[in-house]
C-alpha positions in Angstrom: 112.4 91.0 98.6 113.5 92.5 95.2 111.1 90.5 93.1 107.9 91.2 95.2 108.8 94.9 95.4 109.4 95.1 91.7 106.1 93.4 91.0 104.3 95.7 93.4 105.9 98.8 91.9 105.3 97.9 88.2 101.7 96.5 88.7 100.3 98.7 91.4 102.4 101.8 92.2 103.4 102.8 88.7 100.2 103.7 87.0 102.0 104.8 83.8 103.6 101.4 83.2 101.7 98.9 81.3 100.5 96.2 83.6 101.2 92.6 82.8 98.5 90.1 82.0 100.8 87.2 82.5 99.8 85.5 85.8 103.3 84.5 86.6 104.5 88.1 86.5 101.6 89.6 88.6 101.9 90.6 92.2 100.2 87.8 94.2 99.3 86.6 97.7 102.7 84.9 98.0 104.4 88.2 97.2 102.2 90.0 99.8 103.1 87.4 102.4 106.8 87.8 101.7 106.6 91.6 102.1 104.5 91.2 105.2 107.1 88.9 106.9 109.8 91.5 106.0 108.0 94.7 106.9 106.4 93.8 110.3 109.7 92.9 112.0 111.3 96.1 110.5 108.5 98.3 111.9 108.7 96.6 115.3 112.5 97.1 115.3 111.9 100.8 114.4 109.5 101.1 117.3 111.9 99.6 119.7 114.6 102.1 118.7 112.5 105.1 119.5 112.9 107.1 122.6 110.1 106.3 125.2 108.2 109.6 124.5 108.1 109.0 120.8 107.2 105.3 121.3 104.3 106.4 123.5 103.1 108.8 120.9 103.3 106.2 118.2 101.5 103.6 120.4 98.7 106.1 121.0 98.1 105.9 117.2 98.1 102.1 117.2 101.1 99.8 117.4 102.0 97.3 114.7 102.0 93.7 115.8 102.1 90.3 114.3 98.8 89.0 112.8 96.9 86.6 115.0 
């Protein structure tokens, strides 16, 4: 997780930092997939840990689920 998050931060989130032009150092689709496979289960675990009334409120906004 560290490498994709670092790439995301330096290339996209940190607008002051100079962005790399080196293709190997750029945030790419593989990095995005790695982050996706980490974050979706974390969000689902978070949802499961909520009390029912909070879960209902969150689900009313749209629940996160695995991509189909």
